[in-house]
C-alpha positions as CSV (number, residue, x, y, z in Angstrom):
1,X,73.8,30.2,7.5
2,X,71.1,27.6,6.6
3,X,69.4,27.9,3.2
4,X,67.5,24.7,3.2
5,X,64.0,25.2,4.5
6,X,61.9,22.4,6.2
7,X,58.5,24.3,6.5
8,X,55.9,23.6,3.9
9,X,56.3,25.5,0.6
10,X,54.1,23.5,-1.8
11,X,50.7,25.2,-2.4
12,X,48.8,22.0,-3.0
13,X,50.7,19.5,-1.0
14,X,47.8,16.9,-0.9
15,X,47.3,17.2,-4.7
16,X,51.1,16.8,-5.2
17,X,51.1,13.7,-2.9
18,X,48.1,12.3,-4.6
19,X,50.0,12.8,-8.1
20,X,53.1,11.1,-6.5
21,X,51.1,8.1,-5.3
22,X,49.2,7.7,-8.5
23,X,52.7,7.8,-10.4
24,X,53.5,4.6,-8.5
25,X,50.4,2.9,-9.0
26,X,51.1,-0.7,-10.7
27,X,54.7,-0.2,-10.7
28,X,57.1,-2.9,-9.3
29,X,59.4,-2.0,-6.3
30,X,62.2,-1.7,-8.8
31,X,60.3,0.7,-11.0
32,X,59.3,2.9,-8.0
33,X,62.8,3.1,-6.8
34,X,63.9,4.2,-10.3
35,X,61.3,6.9,-10.5
36,X,62.1,8.1,-7.1
37,X,65.8,8.3,-8.1
38,X,65.1,10.3,-11.2
39,X,62.9,12.6,-9.3
40,X,65.6,13.3,-6.7
41,X,68.1,13.7,-9.4
42,X,66.0,16.1,-11.4
43,X,65.0,18.1,-8.3
44,X,68.7,18.3,-7.4
45,X,69.5,19.7,-10.8
46,X,66.8,22.3,-10.6
47,X,67.9,23.4,-7.1
48,X,71.4,23.7,-8.5
49,X,72.7,25.0,-5.3
50,X,75.5,22.8,-3.8
51,X,75.1,24.4,-0.4
52,X,71.3,23.7,-0.1
53,X,71.9,20.2,-1.6
54,X,74.5,19.5,1.2
55,X,72.2,20.8,3.8
56,X,69.6,18.4,2.5
57,X,71.9,15.5,2.7
58,X,73.1,16.4,6.1
59,X,69.5,16.9,7.4
60,X,68.4,13.5,6.0
61,X,71.5,11.7,7.5
62,X,70.6,13.2,10.9
63,X,66.9,11.7,10.8
64,X,68.2,8.3,10.3
65,X,69.0,8.3,14.2
66,X,65.7,9.5,14.9
67,X,63.1,6.8,15.6
């Protein structure tokens, strides 16, 4: 049974995206990568459901072959 959902669940997706882009403003590529890695780990910790996290990783891996 899939627990991972791909439909939009963010109330203000555009506002979140704008804040995310602003966060990266003026950062080096290395700083941006560090911010992204920290955000991924913080969100994974917040989710805290190994089954969901595994589904996310499997989903992301499957998208690498889709061009």
